[in-house]
Each structure stands twice: as structure tokens, then as C-alpha cells.
C-alpha positions in Angstrom: -221.0 -86.9 119.2 -221.8 -84.0 121.5 -219.3 -81.2 122.0 -219.8 -81.1 125.8 -217.2 -82.0 128.5 -216.0 -85.6 128.5 -214.3 -88.0 130.9 -213.0 -91.3 129.7 -214.5 -90.6 126.2 -218.1 -90.5 127.5 -220.0 -87.3 127.8 -220.3 -86.2 131.4 -224.1 -86.1 131.3 -224.1 -89.8 130.3 -221.8 -91.0 133.0 -222.9 -92.8 136.1 -221.4 -91.4 139.4 -218.5 -93.5 140.4 -218.4 -95.0 143.9 -215.9 -93.7 146.5 -213.0 -95.7 147.9 -215.1 -95.9 151.1 -217.9 -97.5 149.2 -215.5 -100.0 147.7 -214.2 -100.9 151.2 -217.8 -101.4 152.3 -218.5 -103.7 149.3 -215.3 -105.6 150.2 -216.4 -106.1 153.8 -219.8 -107.5 152.6 -218.2 -109.8 150.1 -215.2 -110.9 152.3 -216.0 -110.6 156.0 -212.5 -111.8 156.9 -211.3 -108.4 155.5 -213.2 -106.4 158.2 -210.2 -106.3 160.6 -208.0 -105.0 157.8 -210.6 -102.3 156.9 -211.1 -101.2 160.5 -207.4 -101.1 161.0 -206.9 -98.9 158.0 -209.8 -96.6 159.0 -208.2 -96.2 162.4 -204.7 -95.6 161.0 -205.9 -93.0 158.4 -208.6 -91.3 160.6 -208.7 -87.5 160.4 -207.6 -85.5 163.4 -210.2 -84.6 165.9 -212.7 -86.9 164.3 -214.6 -87.1 167.6 -215.3 -83.4 167.5 -217.1 -83.2 164.2 -220.1 -85.1 162.7 -220.4 -87.9 161.8 -218.1 -88.7 164.8 -216.5 -91.7 163.0 -212.8 -92.4 162.8 -212.7 -92.0 159.0 -210.1 -90.4 156.7 -210.9 -86.9 155.5 -212.1 -86.6 151.9 -209.2 -84.3 151.0 -206.8 -87.0 152.2 -208.6 -89.7 150.2 -208.6 -87.5 147.1 -204.8 -86.9 147.6 -204.2 -90.7 148.0 -206.1 -91.5 144.8 -204.3 -88.7 142.9 -200.9 -90.0 144.0 -201.8 -93.6 143.3 -203.8 -93.3 140.1 -203.2 -89.8 138.8 -206.9 -88.9 139.3 -208.4 -87.7 142.6 -211.7 -89.2 141.7 -210.3 -92.7 141.0 -211.7 -95.7 142.8 -209.3 -98.6 143.3 -210.4 -102.1 142.1 -211.6 -104.4 144.9 -208.7 -106.8 144.5 -206.1 -104.0 144.7 -207.8 -102.5 147.7 -207.8 -106.0 149.4 -204.0 -106.4 148.8 -203.3 -102.8 150.1 -205.3 -103.3 153.2 -203.6 -106.6 154.0 -200.2 -105.1 153.4 -200.9 -102.0 155.5 -202.2 -104.0 158.4 -199.1 -106.4 158.3 -196.9 -103.3 158.1 -198.5 -101.6 161.1 -198.3 -104.9 163.1 -194.5 -104.9 162.7 -194.5 -106.9 159.5 -195.3 -110.2 161.2 -195.4 -113.1 158.7 -198.2 -115.6 158.7 -197.2 -118.9 160.3 -196.8 -120.7 157.0 -194.4 -118.0 155.7 -192.5 -117.6 159.0 -191.1 -121.1 158.9 -189.4 -120.3 155.6 -187.9 -117.0 156.8 -185.3 -118.6 159.0 
């Protein structure tokens, strides 16, 4: 065992860089194209201020915001959510922003 810095019990020099939450969302879009509207909706809702004034001129969340979200959710600013958890969050967030409309099959039971 080396005496160097560790994270998750593995020496830092032996660890592979973890993907970012944005990379996870990209993988999700490739694997489940039906999630693209949810991903775009979240990107727009969480976009940084004045995104159109700074490169890369894309409506994406700031890295400091994403780090804060990961720290509050997982206790680690470098955490990457599992794909299934990200999927559930994106669907929930989109429904919430749309006024919490229930899908047709659920709406008939809500009366």
C-alpha cells in the first residue's frame, strides 16, 4: 500500500477520472432518446446567467452550480449521479416545471 493521497480507498494516481454529470446526461440521451426533451428542459432551467455572452455560448449550468448540487445531493462536489437516478430526477423536474401535469394513465385515477 502506498502512503499517497487516496479517494475511495484507491491511490489517486491509480484512479480513472470520473465523468461529469453533463457526460452522464449525454450518455443518457444516447441510450434513451426519449429523455432528450427532459435533458434540454433541465439544461434550460439550470442555465447560467448571461450564457449568451461567454463561450461556449450554450445554455448550460455553471460548473460551480453543478458542484454545489452534487455536494448537497451526495456530499461530494465531484460525485456523478447514476444514470437511473439522473433519469428519474430529469423526469420529475420537467413535470414539476410543467405544472405537475400527470400522464394520461395516472390522471384518470387522480379524480
